[in-house]
N, C-alpha and C positions, 0 to 999 in steps of 0.2 A: 840417856833416858830412853831413847828409841824403842828397842824390842820390849823392854819391860813396860813402858808406857802403853804400848799397843795391847799387851795382855790385860792390863788393868782397865784400860778404856773400853775394852770389849764388853765389859759387864755393866756399863753405865748407859742409861737412856736419858738424854738431856731434856727432851720434850715429849708431850703426848703423841705427836705425830711420829717421832722416832720410835717410841715404844710400840705404837700400832703397827708400823712397818716391820719392826723386829718380830712381832707375833706372827705377822703374815709370812715372813720368811721361814720361820720355824714350822708353821702350818703346812706350807707348800712342800718342804722337804720331808716332813712326816707323812704327808699324803702320798707322795711318790714312793717312799720306802715301803709303806704299808700296802700300796697298790701292787707292788712288785713281789711281795712276799707275805709272811705271816704278820698278823696284827699284834702279835706278842713280841716285844723287844727281846725277850729271852731266847726266842727262836729266830730272830731276824736281826742279823748283825748290822745291816744298813740302818734299820730303825733305831737300834740301840745307839749307834754312832750319832744319830740326830739328837737323841735325848741327851747324850753326853756333851755334844757340841753346845747345846743351849742351856744346860743345867746351870752354869755359872752366870748366865745372863738374865736370870730371874723371869724366865718364861713360865707362866702357870701351867700346871698339868692339864687343865681342861682344854688348853689350846691344842695339845697333842691328842687328847681324847676325841675332840670334835673332828680333827683331821683323819684319824684312824677310822672313826665311824663313817665318815663320808667316803673313804676308800672302800669300806666294806659294803656300802650302799649301792655300789654299781655305777656311780657317776664316772664319766670318762673325760676328765679334764686333761688337757694337753698343755704342757709347759715346755718352752724352748729355752735353752741356755745361750747366753751371749757374753762376749768379753770385749770391752772397749778400752782403748789406751789414749791417754791425754797428757799434754804438758799443762801443768797448773800454775797458779800464782807463785812467784818467787823461784821460777825454774824448777818447780817440783814435778815429780812423776806420779801419775795416778792411773790405776787400773781398776775398772769397774766390771764386776760380774753381774749379770742379770738372769733371772728365771721368770719367764713371763708367758702369758697366753697371747701376747701381742708384741712381737719383736720391734715393729716399726714405732709403736708408742714408746717402748722402753728406750730405744736409741734417741728419739727426739727429746724426751724428757731429760735424759742424762746429758746429752750434748747441750741442751738449752741452759742447764744449770752451770756447766763448765764455762760456756761462752760468756755468761753473765758476769763471771768473776775473772774474765780476762784470759781464760785458758783456750786451748785448741787441740784438736785431734792430732796424734802423731805416734810413732812407734817407740814405746818405752819398755816393753816387756823384757827386753834383754837386760834391763837393770834390776831384775828381780829373779829370785830362785824359789823353788817350791820346797817346803819343809813341813814336817809334822811337829805340832806344838802340843805339849801336855803340861799344864800347870796345875798345881794342887797345894793345899795348905801343908806347911811343914818346915822344919829347919834341919833336915837331914840330907843336905845336898851330897856330901861325900859318900854316904851309904847308898844313895840312889845311883850315883855315877858308877860306883864299884859294881853294883848289881847289874847294871845295864852292860857294862864292859864284859863282866863274867858271863852274861847271857848272850854274848856275841851280837849285840844290837849295834847297828850302824848309827852311832851317836855323833851329832854335830857339836852339841855343847850341853852342859848342865849348869844352871845358874841359880844363885840364891837372890831373891828380890824381897827383902824384908821377911814377911811371913810366908812367902810363896817359893816353892821350888819350880823352876821352869826348865823343861826338857825339850831340846830340839833334836829331832832325828830325821834320817832320810825318809821320804814318804813311803818307800817300800818296806821300811822297818816299823811303821806306825803300830800295826797290830801286834807285832812281836814285842815292842816296848811296853804296850799295855799289859801283856801277859806277865812280863817280868815285874812290872810295878804291882800287879795284882798279887804276886807272890810275896810282896812286902806289905800287903794289906792296903794298898792304895787303889781305891775304886771310885772315889769321888773327885771330880775335876772342876776347876774353875774354867778351864778351857781345854778342849780336846778336839783338834781338827787339823787337817792338812790345809795349809794356806801359803800365800806368797809372802816373802820377806825381801826387802831391798838389799842389794849387794852392799850399799853404803847409805847410812843415815846422814841427812844434811840439816843445817840450821838455816832459818830464814831470818835475816837481820832486820829487814824493813818491816816495821810494825803494820803498815797498810797491807802489804802482801801476806803477812801472817794472818791478819784478820780476815782477808778474803779467803784464804785457804780454809780456815776454821769454819767460816760461814758456808763454804762450798761443801765441806765434808758433812756438815749438819744437814744441808739441803739434800744431798745424795742419800743420806741415811733415812730421810723422810719419804723417799720414793718407794712405793710398794714393789715395783719390779726389780729393784736393786737387791742383790743377794749378798755381795761382798764388795768392800771398797778397800783398796790397798794404796799406800803412798810411802814416800821415803823421807818424811820430815819429822824431826824432833819437835813435839809440841808441849 
C-alpha cells in the first residue's frame, strides 16, 4: 500500500484545521516564490511548481492570488526552514519539515505532539531518500515509461495505481521528466513535487500504536508551521 497510499492521501484533508494548515502552507510557498520572481507562473518556474504541487490537494485559486498580491505589496515576511527527526509509535520513523517565522515555536509545537504520542527525537533521516513524484490520471503506464526512457530521464520507477500513473524520478531529473510528459500531453498532476520516501515501508501490528501514529500525523498536519510530514508506515 505504502507509496500509493501516500500519493492518494496527499489530496485529502480530514478536518477543518488540517485544511486551514494546508492552505497556509500553499500560501507561504506561493508568497516566497512570487517574492523572488515574477508574479506570473508562466514566467516563474518556482511559482508554477507551487501551483502544480498543490493542484491535486484542492487548494482554491484565491489562496495563491492573495499570496501573490501580498508579495507584490512590498511586505517583507521572513520564513525559516527547519527539519526535525523522530522515532514515533510502533518504532516508526518520522521526518517533519517546517517553514515558519518563529523556529522556536515550530520546534516546541512539533516536539510536544510527538512526545504526547510516545515518540522522541532521534536520527532517522538515513532511512529515507529523496525522489521526484509525478502522479496523474491515466492508464498508459507502459507508454509513459517508454517515453521517459527514450528521453534519457533518470527514472526510478513507473507504477499504475488504479486510475493513476505514478512516476518516481531522481530529483535532478524532475524538470526533465515534466518536459517529456508534456510532450505526451500530460500537464495536469495529482501530485508533482520532490519529497522524501522511506527506504522500506513497515506495518504496525499493535492497534494502539497504529492509532497513536494516525492521531499524531493528524495533529502534525494541523500545525501551521509544518510544511511536510514523512513517515515509513503502511496505513
